[in-house]
N, C-alpha and C positions, 0 to 999 in steps of 0.2 A: 505493499498500499503505500502510495507518495506520501500521506498527512498534510494535514492542515494546516497551511502556513499560514500566519499572522502576520500582516509591515508593517513598522513606524515608518513615516515616512523625515523624519528628522525636522529639521527649524525651513516654517515654514518661507523663509526669508529665501534659504536656498536653494541648490538644486533639485528635493528627494523629491517636491512634489509635480519635478518635470518628469524625475524619471518615473515614479509610477505611472502616468498618463501612458508616460512610450510603452507600460504594459497592456495594453489592451489591444488587443488584437492579438496578442501573442499565448501559445498552447499555458506557458507561464500562472498565466491570471486565472486561470483555472479551478489551482487550486493555492488560488493566495484572499482572505479578504485582509484589506484596508486601513488600518484604526487610524481616523481621522477626520477631518471637520469636511463631511462632501463640499460646501460650499464654496472650498480652498478647493480643492480638487475642481472641481466645475471652473472656479475662476482662473484656476490656472489653465486648464483647457485652451478656455477660451481665449484667455495671451498667445496659445498657443498656434492656434489653428486647428484645435485636435475638434472631433466631430465622439464622443466616447457618453456610452451610454452607463453610469454610473446605477449600480442595483443595491441599494440598502435592504444590510442584517436587519432586523428588530430587535438583534442577543446575540451574543457571542455563537451560545449553543444552537441558532439557526445556519446556513449554509445555502441560500435559493442557488438553485442553476442561471446561468449566465450565457448568457448567446456571445460568439464570436465578436471581437470588435468590444465588448461591457469591461466594467473590473464589479466586484466584488466591496462593497466599502464600507465597515460597521461603525459607524459614526459613535465616537466618546468623551467631543471636545467638543466646541467654538477657538478658535483661533480668533485673534484678536489681531490682527494687520493682514490683508493676504498680500505685500508688496514685494514682488520678487526681487533680489539682489538688497531686502533693504536684512537686516537682522536688528530686532526688537525686544527691550526688555517686558513688553507686553505683551510677549507670545511665549517667558519661559516656563507658566503655570500651565497651557496648552502643550506644550514639548513634554514635559513631565506629566502630565495624566495622559494622556498616551504611552508610553511606557511602563509608568501607571497598569493598565488598561492590557496592553499587551500578555506583563507579565504574571495580571491575575490569570486570564484567560490560558492561558499554559501550567498553570498550576493545576487549575480548575479542568482542566482535561478539555475543551474548550479548541483546542491548534496542542498541532502534536511542536514546535519548535515557532522560533521569533526571526526575522531578516528586519535591524534597522536601518534604518536611513544617515546620514551626515546632521549629526546638531553642531551647537557653537557653546566648549565652554565657561569659555568667558560671557558667552551673552546672556548666560542661567547662572554665575556667578555672580552676576552684576544686578541681578533683579533679587540679588539678597537670598537666593536658593543652594548652597554651599554645593558643591559639582566638582567631581574630579573626572569625573568621567562612563562611559554609557558604562564601558564593565564593572565599577566599582559598583553604581549608584544602582545594576542590575540583581548586583550578587548583596547589597543589599537587601532586596526585598524580597529575595528566594531563599537566602540566608543560606550563600551557600560560598566556597573559597576560590574565587576567580583565580583567574591564570590564562593571561594574553595569549594568544597563537591564528599569531596569520598564517597563510597558508596559498601557495600558489604552486604550479603546475610545477614539479620536482624540488618542492623545495617547502619546507615546515618550520617556525620559527619562536619557542615559545620567551616568553618575558620574567627574568625570575626578580624585578620589580619595572615596575610599569611611567606613571605619574607622574614621579618624582624631579625637583633639582638635581641635575650631576652629582653639587654638594651634597648632595646627603644617598647619593647611592650605594657608597662604604658602608654607610653606617647600614643601610640597610639589609646588607650582606648579613646573616648572621646562619650557625647550622641550620637550628629548628627552624626559620623559615624557608633555607633553601631545601633540606629534606622533606619538608611538605608539599613544596613545588612540584619536583621528580615523581613524589610518591603520585599525586595526580596528573600528571603530566602523562608518565608510564600508566594508568589507571582509563585512561580519558583516549591514550592510543590504544588499547586493547578492546574499550568498550566503548565508545564511538565511533572505531577507523577500524575495528576488526582486525589489527594488529596482533597478534600471538602473543608473538618476543620482541617490541621493540626496541631498537636502538638509538639508544640519544647519543650525539655532543656535546660534550658543557666546554664552555667558552670562559675563560679566566675572567679574573676583573680588571687587572695589569697589563698593560704591554708584553707580550712576551711571557704572558702567566705568568706573570711574579718576575719570572729571571731566576729562580730557585731564593726569591727572595730578596733579588738583591735592588727589585722598583714594585715592592710590594710584600707582602705579608699574608693578606685575604684568602690566598688560591694556599699555604702553608698549616695557616689556624686556621680554618672555616671550609673552604672548598674541596679541598684531597680527603678528609679526613670525611667528608660524608657522602665524600663519590667510592669509599672504602668500604660506607658501612653499608651500601646498601648492594654492592655488587655484590658481596657476602649474603645478601638475600636474592642475589640471585638475577640483580638488574644488569645490562648491558648498557651501560656504560662507557664514553669513551670523552675522558679527558683530567682535566682542565687545557683546551688548548688556548694560541695565543688566538684572540679572532682574527687578526690576520691572516693567516692564512685557512682557519676553519674550516672556510667558505671555498675553500679548492672545488674541483670536480668531481678527484679523483677521493677526498674526506663526503664528501655530499652522495655518494652515491651507493655507500654504503652504509647509511643512514636515512633514520623513520623521520625525527625532529630534532635541530637545534638549541642550547638554554644560552638563551643569551643572559645576562649578567641585568645590563639595561637598556632603556629603551630606542639608542641612539646607536647603539654597537653592532645590531643584528638587524634594526627593522631599514637600515637606508639598501643595502644587499639586497636582500628583502623584496623592497617597489623597486627598485634599478629592475629587480630582474623581472616582475611580473602585476607591476603595476598595469591597474584599467585591470589585470586580473585576480588579486588577490582576492583573498576574503582573512576578516578578521571574527575571531569563533573563540565563543566565551567556555574555558571548561572549568570543571569542579564547580558545576552552575547541577539543581538537578531536572532543570531544562536545555532544549538545547535551544541557543542565541549563538547566530550569525550575523556577519555588519558588513559593511562597504568599505571601503582600504581610503576612499579617500574623505576631504573637510566639503564646505558649505557650495562650494567655489561657487558668488555672488557672485561674480563675474559675467557666470553663466544662466544666472536664473530667468526664464523665461523669454531667452534666446529658443530657444529651438537646438541649441550647439548645445545639448548635454549627454557625455558619451556614458552609457546604461550597463558598459561591459562588468565591471567591479558590480550591480546590484544582479547581474545576471546569476554571474559565481556565487553568489552568498546566495541570491532562492536556490539554487544547483548540489552547491555545500550544502543544506541545508534538509534539501531534499534527502543525499546520502546518507547525512550521519541519521533522519529519523527515520532513512530503511536497514543501517546496519544497526541500529542501536536494535530495532522492530528482530532483526533474526537472533542478533547476540541473548537477549532477553527470551528469548522463542527457545535455545538450543543451550541456558543457563551459564555461558557466559560470561567470565564473571575476573576482577583483575590476578 
């Protein structure tokens, strides 16, 4: 079964609504519900010169059939501004409510997975709503322990730390947390991706992975002891490896995932390799969540020039994860 997916378009001022309108007439629309303000989508369709029939759902459990060219919409809130290209704090509560509703629908079983469009963290914070990112917010709603994984064909990169200033990264790398992240990463590679014995490459924190302690002690004091402990339990781990050589093809072709120590250590390589095809996947949650790999792109909002490649990849990834999870559950597969 492909599953029922719920899609949150993200900030009304960005390209998220454009990407949703672009799904009309595509096969993906048949198993999607868009959690959004229908008036917002109608306004964006009008601005784009698109004729789209919006079929509103009376509840999350309803799943009306839709003809080709239509979109299924679950009305969950009312946006305050529909202007493309303008990010405003007036829409902060609307954006959060779409996320709240989508998470509730997944937790209650109305949806099998959620896919999220791009938002602006800064705008939500400026509205007085503490918000460090989609990943952390959804984890708070679900009670999960999030691990951010970005995936593109041929490469998966998970992060030991996410949205932190660089000056705070080293102090955030500690044995208990690193072990916990590796357990979640390995467990979800098995449970969600169907990999029976995943091989994970682990980056060092410092240049040259610390150069035997001459360029930093985190590898000796934290990373190596954790890796040795988990290897003794049967984990297939390689590292800590210098990040400047870890991403060479002869290393990656033997691995299922990379664990980078911080955001800009691993993601520039992944986005260089697959921007527009990459998917953000949140591990460690009781629900399946994927997302686009790009921001709101306000300069493209309402122009008809937005590229929907990452959204299509996020939808395809969510469907795959639902299928694999269902199969794993049926077979009793567990980490």
